[in-house]
C-alpha positions as CSV (number, residue, x, y, z in Angstrom):
1,X,18.4,32.3,99.1
2,X,14.8,31.6,98.7
3,X,13.1,29.4,101.4
4,X,10.6,26.7,99.5
5,X,6.9,27.2,101.3
6,X,5.6,24.2,99.5
7,X,4.9,21.7,102.3
8,X,3.5,24.7,104.5
9,X,1.2,25.6,100.8
10,X,0.1,21.3,100.7
11,X,-0.9,21.7,104.5
12,X,-3.2,24.7,104.2
13,X,-4.7,23.2,101.3
14,X,-5.5,19.7,103.1
15,X,-6.9,21.9,106.1
16,X,-9.3,23.3,103.1
17,X,-10.5,20.5,101.9
18,X,-10.6,18.9,105.3
19,X,-13.2,21.5,106.0
20,X,-14.8,21.4,102.5
21,X,-18.5,20.2,102.3
22,X,-17.7,19.4,98.1
23,X,-14.8,19.0,96.4
24,X,-13.2,22.1,95.7
25,X,-11.3,23.3,92.2
26,X,-7.6,23.6,91.5
27,X,-8.9,27.1,90.6
28,X,-10.4,28.3,94.1
29,X,-7.8,26.4,96.2
30,X,-5.0,28.5,93.9
31,X,-6.5,32.0,94.2
32,X,-6.8,31.3,98.3
33,X,-3.4,30.4,97.9
34,X,-2.4,33.3,95.9
35,X,-0.8,31.2,93.3
36,X,-1.5,29.6,89.3
37,X,-3.5,26.8,89.0
38,X,-0.9,24.4,87.3
39,X,1.1,25.5,90.2
40,X,-1.2,23.7,92.1
41,X,-2.1,21.1,89.9
42,X,1.5,20.1,90.3
43,X,2.1,20.4,93.8
44,X,-0.7,18.4,94.7
45,X,0.2,16.0,92.5
46,X,2.3,13.9,94.6
47,X,-0.3,13.6,97.8
48,X,-2.5,11.9,94.7
49,X,-0.3,9.7,94.1
50,X,0.4,8.6,97.5
51,X,-3.6,8.2,97.6
52,X,-4.4,11.3,100.6
53,X,-6.1,13.2,97.8
54,X,-8.1,12.2,95.1
55,X,-9.3,14.8,92.2
56,X,-12.1,14.8,89.5
57,X,-12.9,16.2,86.3
58,X,-16.4,18.2,84.9
59,X,-18.6,19.2,87.1
60,X,-18.7,18.7,90.3
61,X,-14.8,18.1,90.0
62,X,-12.2,19.0,92.1
63,X,-10.0,18.0,94.6
64,X,-10.8,16.0,98.5
65,X,-9.3,14.5,101.1
66,X,-9.6,10.8,100.3
67,X,-7.8,9.6,103.8
68,X,-8.7,9.9,107.4
69,X,-6.8,12.5,108.9
70,X,-5.5,10.7,111.7
71,X,-4.0,8.5,109.5
72,X,-1.3,11.2,107.8
73,X,1.4,12.4,109.4
74,X,2.6,16.0,108.2
75,X,6.1,13.0,107.7
76,X,4.2,11.4,105.5
77,X,2.9,15.0,103.5
78,X,6.8,15.6,103.1
79,X,7.4,12.4,101.6
80,X,4.9,13.0,99.0
81,X,5.9,16.1,98.3
82,X,9.4,14.3,96.9
83,X,11.6,15.2,100.5
84,X,12.6,18.7,100.2
85,X,15.3,19.6,102.1
86,X,14.2,20.8,105.3
87,X,17.5,22.5,106.8
88,X,19.8,24.4,104.7
89,X,23.0,25.7,105.4
90,X,25.2,27.1,102.4
91,X,28.8,25.2,102.5
92,X,31.8,27.2,101.4
93,X,33.1,24.8,98.2
94,X,35.3,27.3,96.1
95,X,38.3,25.8,97.4
96,X,38.1,22.1,98.7
97,X,41.7,21.9,99.4
98,X,41.6,24.1,102.5
99,X,41.9,22.2,105.7
100,X,39.7,25.3,107.1
101,X,36.9,24.4,105.0
102,X,37.1,20.9,105.5
103,X,36.5,21.4,108.6
104,X,33.6,23.5,108.8
105,X,31.1,21.7,106.3
106,X,31.8,18.5,107.9
107,X,30.9,20.1,111.5
108,X,27.9,22.3,109.6
109,X,27.3,19.3,107.7
110,X,26.6,16.8,110.8
111,X,25.0,19.4,112.7
112,X,22.4,19.9,109.2
113,X,21.6,16.3,109.4
114,X,20.4,15.9,112.8
115,X,18.7,18.6,112.6
116,X,16.8,17.4,109.5
117,X,16.2,14.2,111.5
118,X,14.8,15.6,114.7
119,X,12.5,17.9,112.3
120,X,10.9,14.6,110.3
121,X,10.9,12.7,114.3
122,X,8.6,15.9,114.6
123,X,6.6,15.6,111.4
124,X,6.3,11.7,112.2
125,X,4.0,12.7,115.5
126,X,1.7,15.4,114.4
127,X,-1.0,14.0,111.8
128,X,-3.0,16.3,110.1
129,X,-6.2,15.1,112.6
130,X,-3.8,17.4,115.3
131,X,-4.0,20.2,112.4
132,X,-7.7,20.0,111.9
133,X,-8.4,19.9,115.7
134,X,-6.2,22.9,116.4
135,X,-7.7,25.0,113.6
136,X,-11.0,24.3,114.9
137,X,-10.3,25.3,118.2
138,X,-8.6,28.3,117.7
139,X,-11.9,29.3,115.2
140,X,-13.9,28.7,117.7
141,X,-12.1,31.4,119.9
142,X,-12.1,33.8,116.8
143,X,-15.8,33.2,116.9
144,X,-16.3,33.3,120.9
145,X,-14.1,36.9,120.4
146,X,-16.4,38.3,117.5
147,X,-13.1,38.8,115.8
148,X,-13.2,38.4,111.8
149,X,-11.5,35.3,110.7
150,X,-9.7,34.1,107.8
151,X,-11.2,30.1,107.9
152,X,-13.3,29.9,104.7
153,X,-11.6,29.2,101.6
154,X,-13.9,32.5,99.7
155,X,-11.9,34.8,102.3
156,X,-8.5,34.5,101.5
157,X,-9.3,36.7,98.5
158,X,-12.8,38.5,99.4
Protein backbone atom coordinates (compact mmCIF):
# COMPACT_ATOMS: atom_id res chain seq x y z
CA UNK A 1 0.00 0.00 0.00
CA UNK A 2 1.38 3.40 -0.99
CA UNK A 3 1.80 5.79 1.91
CA UNK A 4 0.51 9.33 1.59
CA UNK A 5 3.11 12.07 1.72
CA UNK A 6 0.55 14.91 1.64
CA UNK A 7 1.36 16.25 5.10
CA UNK A 8 5.10 16.10 4.51
CA UNK A 9 4.70 17.69 1.05
CA UNK A 10 2.55 20.54 2.33
CA UNK A 11 4.92 21.24 5.22
CA UNK A 12 7.78 21.34 2.74
CA UNK A 13 5.88 23.85 0.58
CA UNK A 14 4.97 25.96 3.63
CA UNK A 15 8.62 26.22 4.63
CA UNK A 16 9.53 27.35 1.12
CA UNK A 17 6.77 29.94 1.26
CA UNK A 18 7.91 31.11 4.69
CA UNK A 19 11.41 31.75 3.31
CA UNK A 20 10.25 33.42 0.10
CA UNK A 21 10.49 37.17 -0.31
CA UNK A 22 7.73 37.15 -2.93
CA UNK A 23 4.79 34.89 -3.82
CA UNK A 24 5.74 31.55 -5.39
CA UNK A 25 3.82 30.17 -8.33
CA UNK A 26 2.19 26.76 -8.42
CA UNK A 27 4.51 25.89 -11.29
CA UNK A 28 7.71 26.66 -9.36
CA UNK A 29 6.49 24.89 -6.22
CA UNK A 30 5.31 21.88 -8.23
CA UNK A 31 8.67 21.63 -10.00
CA UNK A 32 10.46 21.67 -6.62
CA UNK A 33 8.16 18.93 -5.36
CA UNK A 34 8.37 16.89 -8.59
CA UNK A 35 4.63 17.01 -9.09
CA UNK A 36 2.05 18.61 -11.36
CA UNK A 37 0.87 22.20 -10.67
CA UNK A 38 -2.74 20.98 -10.65
CA UNK A 39 -1.89 18.45 -7.93
CA UNK A 40 -0.14 21.16 -5.94
CA UNK A 41 -3.10 23.56 -6.25
CA UNK A 42 -5.47 20.82 -5.10
CA UNK A 43 -3.22 20.09 -2.13
CA UNK A 44 -3.02 23.79 -1.21
CA UNK A 45 -6.78 24.31 -1.42
CA UNK A 46 -7.41 23.13 2.14
CA UNK A 47 -4.68 25.43 3.45
CA UNK A 48 -6.24 28.36 1.62
CA UNK A 49 -9.69 27.47 2.98
CA UNK A 50 -8.21 27.36 6.50
CA UNK A 51 -6.68 30.82 5.96
CA UNK A 52 -3.06 29.64 6.22
CA UNK A 53 -2.12 30.70 2.69
CA UNK A 54 -3.38 33.04 0.01
CA UNK A 55 -2.97 32.85 -3.71
CA UNK A 56 -2.96 35.55 -6.32
CA UNK A 57 -3.29 35.35 -10.09
CA UNK A 58 -1.46 37.17 -12.84
CA UNK A 59 1.90 38.93 -12.87
CA UNK A 60 3.37 38.92 -9.38
CA UNK A 61 0.82 36.37 -8.24
CA UNK A 62 1.39 33.09 -6.49
CA UNK A 63 1.18 31.52 -3.07
CA UNK A 64 2.20 33.13 0.21
CA UNK A 65 1.80 32.31 3.88
CA UNK A 66 -0.93 34.49 5.39
CA UNK A 67 -0.60 33.76 9.13
CA UNK A 68 2.24 33.99 11.64
CA UNK A 69 4.08 30.68 11.71
CA UNK A 70 3.87 30.47 15.49
CA UNK A 71 0.07 30.37 15.30
CA UNK A 72 -0.17 27.24 13.16
CA UNK A 73 0.63 23.73 14.38
CA UNK A 74 1.32 20.66 12.33
CA UNK A 75 -1.99 19.39 13.70
CA UNK A 76 -3.73 22.43 12.19
CA UNK A 77 -2.14 21.69 8.83
CA UNK A 78 -3.18 18.02 9.10
CA UNK A 79 -6.76 19.12 9.79
CA UNK A 80 -6.67 21.52 6.82
CA UNK A 81 -5.75 18.59 4.60
CA UNK A 82 -8.94 16.82 5.65
CA UNK A 83 -7.35 14.87 8.52
CA UNK A 84 -6.01 11.94 6.47
CA UNK A 85 -5.17 8.77 8.37
CA UNK A 86 -1.82 8.96 10.11
CA UNK A 87 -1.69 5.27 11.00
CA UNK A 88 -2.77 2.52 8.68
CA UNK A 89 -3.01 -1.21 9.26
CA UNK A 90 -4.72 -3.82 7.18
CA UNK A 91 -7.42 -5.99 8.72
CA UNK A 92 -8.45 -9.45 7.69
CA UNK A 93 -12.13 -9.00 6.91
CA UNK A 94 -12.84 -11.80 4.47
CA UNK A 95 -14.45 -13.92 7.21
CA UNK A 96 -16.14 -11.64 9.75
CA UNK A 97 -17.62 -14.63 11.58
CA UNK A 98 -14.12 -15.84 12.51
CA UNK A 99 -13.65 -15.31 16.26
CA UNK A 100 -9.86 -15.10 15.91
CA UNK A 101 -10.18 -12.35 13.29
CA UNK A 102 -12.65 -10.49 15.52
CA UNK A 103 -10.24 -10.49 18.48
CA UNK A 104 -7.22 -9.59 16.34
CA UNK A 105 -9.06 -6.80 14.52
CA UNK A 106 -10.41 -5.30 17.75
CA UNK A 107 -6.95 -5.31 19.29
CA UNK A 108 -5.30 -3.79 16.22
CA UNK A 109 -8.06 -1.18 15.91
CA UNK A 110 -7.59 -0.11 19.53
CA UNK A 111 -3.82 0.12 19.12
CA UNK A 112 -4.24 2.11 15.92
CA UNK A 113 -6.60 4.57 17.62
CA UNK A 114 -4.15 5.05 20.50
CA UNK A 115 -1.27 5.64 18.08
CA UNK A 116 -3.35 8.11 16.06
CA UNK A 117 -4.26 10.04 19.23
CA UNK A 118 -0.61 10.19 20.32
CA UNK A 119 0.48 11.41 16.88
CA UNK A 120 -2.23 14.06 16.77
CA UNK A 121 -1.22 15.30 20.22
CA UNK A 122 2.41 15.55 19.14
CA UNK A 123 1.51 17.32 15.87
CA UNK A 124 -0.57 19.76 17.89
CA UNK A 125 2.49 20.70 19.94
CA UNK A 126 4.77 21.60 17.00
CA UNK A 127 4.38 24.94 15.22
CA UNK A 128 5.45 25.95 11.75
CA UNK A 129 7.74 28.47 13.46
CA UNK A 130 9.58 25.59 15.16
CA UNK A 131 10.04 23.85 11.80
CA UNK A 132 11.28 27.08 10.26
CA UNK A 133 13.73 27.58 13.12
CA UNK A 134 15.03 24.03 12.71
CA UNK A 135 15.43 24.58 8.97
CA UNK A 136 17.32 27.83 9.48
CA UNK A 137 19.64 26.25 12.07
CA UNK A 138 20.50 23.36 9.75
CA UNK A 139 21.01 25.71 6.84
CA UNK A 140 23.38 27.84 8.92
CA UNK A 141 25.29 24.70 10.00
CA UNK A 142 25.61 23.57 6.38
CA UNK A 143 26.92 26.94 5.30
CA UNK A 144 29.49 26.94 8.13
CA UNK A 145 30.65 23.49 7.10
CA UNK A 146 30.87 24.56 3.45
CA UNK A 147 28.50 21.79 2.44
CA UNK A 148 26.23 22.25 -0.57
CA UNK A 149 22.64 22.75 0.48
CA UNK A 150 19.26 22.18 -1.09
CA UNK A 151 17.65 25.13 0.64
CA UNK A 152 16.44 27.31 -2.18
CA UNK A 153 13.52 26.43 -4.38
CA UNK A 154 15.70 26.66 -7.49
CA UNK A 155 18.17 24.15 -6.03
CA UNK A 156 15.59 21.38 -5.99
CA UNK A 157 15.52 21.10 -9.75
CA UNK A 158 18.70 22.82 -10.88
